[in-house]
N, C-alpha and C positions, 0 to 999 in steps of 0.2 A: 605511491601506489605500487603494490607488488603485482607482478605479472601472473595471472592464473595459469596454471599448468594444464596442458592438454596431454593426456596419457600417451606414451610412446606407442605408435601404431594406431592411435585413435583417429577418428575421422577429422580431417581438416575442417570440415564444415562445423565442427564443435565450436569454432570461433563465432559461427553464426548466432549462437545463443547469447553472445555478448553485445550484439547490435540492438539498437533501439528499434522499435516496431516501424517507425517512420523510415529509418535507414533501410531496413529490410524491404519495405515497399518500393523505395526508390531504386534499390539494387535490382530487384526482380523486374521492375518496369524497364530498366536499362538492358537487362539480359534479354527480355522478351523482344526488345527492339534491336538486339544484337549490337549494343553499344558497350562493348567490353571495357574499353579504357575508362569510360565514365563510371561504370560499375566498380572497377578495381579502385579508382580514386576514392569513391565513396566509402568502400570498405576500409581502405588503408587509412583515410583521414579519421574514421570513426574509432579504429582500433589502435592508432599510433600511441595513445596514452598508455596502452597495455604492452607497448614495445613490440607490436606485431609488425613485421617487415613487409616490404612490398611483395616479395615472393609468396609469402603466406596469404596475403590479400588476393593475389592472382589465383592461388589454389582454392580459396573460398569461392571466388566467382566461378571458377571452372566447375566446382561442385554444384553451384546453382544452375549452370548450363546443363549439367547431367540431370539434375532434379526436374527441370522444366522441359527437358527433351524436345519433343515435336512442336511444342507451343512457341518455341523461339522462331521469330521471323528472320531467317538468316539473310544477310545482305549478299546479293549475287556479286561474284568477283567482277572487277573492272575488266572490260575487254582489252586485249592486248593491241588489237588492230582497230583503229577508229575509221568509220567510213569517210 
């Protein structure tokens, strides 16, 4: 299988169009719950046959975070000092 080309300077989220609908739903659900690593893994595994690397998968997920914006339920940082 040949790797589809995303135009230089084109949106990274262009890879989004190559994902199956079910994968898109899973990734968006993970992003909305602020489960970044799970979302990246799903994108990477789905696009690996197209030779998409881990860094590109991370950029696709980052684009989803930007697209979903305020709907993301951000995980609060762990406190440094425990009571």
